[in-house]
C-alpha positions, 0 to 999 in steps of 0.5 A: 387863674380865670379873670372875668371881663369887667368891661361890659355894657348892660341894657334893660328894655321894657316889653310893651304888649299893647297890641293885644288890647282893643281900643288902647292908646300906645302912648306911654306915660309915667304911670304905665307898667310894662308887661316885662323886660329884657336884659342884654349884656355885651361889650358895646352899646351897639351890641346890647341895643341890637340884642335887646331889640331882637329879644323884644320883637323876635321878628326883627333882626335888630336895628339894621337900617332897613325898613322894618314896616313897623312905622307907616311910610307916610308917618311924620318922623318928627311927630313919631319921635316927639311922642313917646310910644312903644314903637318910637325906637323903630321910627 
């Protein structure tokens, strides 16, 4: 008899498509609506965050520790992490 695995992790990540609108701030607020979301299922949190990042931005290979050139080199890291934006995860 097949017994399904019950030890898995699920992550839902919103998709923000703010780049297609001119003059729109990318700062996120509590009243904003996302344009969709992705759901990743895996055995560990590390696995599901990698899957979700690849689904949200297909040009990325996930959070692999290499510079993705999403955030500018001269950007202030503390400011990027302090202000909630659609790119904060990649700072």
